[in-house]
C-alpha positions as CSV (number, residue, x, y, z in Angstrom):
1,M,2.0,33.1,-9.8
2,E,-0.3,33.0,-6.7
3,S,2.7,32.7,-4.4
4,T,4.4,35.7,-6.0
5,I,1.3,37.8,-5.6
6,G,1.0,36.6,-1.9
7,L,4.6,37.5,-1.3
8,F,4.1,40.9,-2.9
9,K,1.1,41.6,-0.7
10,T,2.9,40.4,2.4
11,E,6.1,42.2,1.8
12,L,4.9,45.5,0.3
13,V,1.2,46.0,0.9
14,H,0.5,44.5,4.4
15,N,3.8,45.5,6.0
16,R,3.3,49.2,5.2
17,Q,2.7,51.2,8.4
18,T,1.0,54.1,6.7
19,G,-1.4,54.5,3.8
20,W,-0.4,55.4,0.3
21,Q,-0.3,59.1,-0.4
22,S,-0.7,58.8,-4.2
23,R,-1.0,56.5,-7.1
24,Q,2.5,57.4,-8.1
25,E,3.8,56.3,-4.7
26,V,2.1,52.9,-5.2
27,E,3.6,52.6,-8.7
28,T,7.1,53.5,-7.6
29,A,7.0,51.1,-4.7
30,T,5.7,48.3,-6.9
31,A,8.4,48.9,-9.6
32,R,11.1,48.8,-6.9
33,W,9.7,45.6,-5.4
34,V,9.5,43.9,-8.9
35,A,13.1,45.0,-9.6
36,W,14.2,43.6,-6.2
37,F,12.3,40.4,-6.8
38,G,13.8,39.8,-10.2
39,H,17.4,40.9,-9.5
40,K,18.2,40.4,-5.8
41,H,15.7,37.9,-4.3
42,L,17.1,34.4,-4.2
43,H,14.6,31.6,-5.0
44,G,14.9,28.2,-3.4
45,E,13.1,26.6,-6.4
46,L,15.8,28.2,-8.7
47,G,18.7,26.7,-6.8
48,H,19.0,29.9,-4.6
49,S,19.6,32.0,-7.7
50,N,17.6,35.0,-8.8
51,P,15.3,34.9,-11.9
52,I,17.6,37.1,-14.0
53,E,20.6,34.8,-13.4
54,V,18.5,31.7,-14.3
55,E,17.2,33.3,-17.5
56,L,20.7,34.4,-18.6
57,E,22.0,30.9,-18.0
58,H,19.2,29.4,-19.9
59,L,19.8,31.8,-22.9
60,H,23.5,30.9,-22.7
61,Q,22.8,27.2,-22.8
62,Q,20.5,27.7,-25.8
63,S,23.2,29.6,-27.6
64,V,25.8,26.9,-26.8
65,T,23.4,24.2,-28.0
66,R,22.7,26.0,-31.3
67,Q,26.4,26.5,-31.9
68,A,27.1,22.8,-31.4
69,A,24.4,21.8,-33.8
């Protein structure tokens, strides 16, 4: 979790050239970053997959295991 927060700060907060104009701007930028991180960002610890792919594969494996039982 700490590395995710650090990555968020580095990529979104500290790289910003200008200040935030409103709370809504911060919330929108955060939502976009979280969506990117979950759907597009490839994680080395996850075999260079994104978290959504890994979760879907896990759910699929659980389903296959239950059907086999």
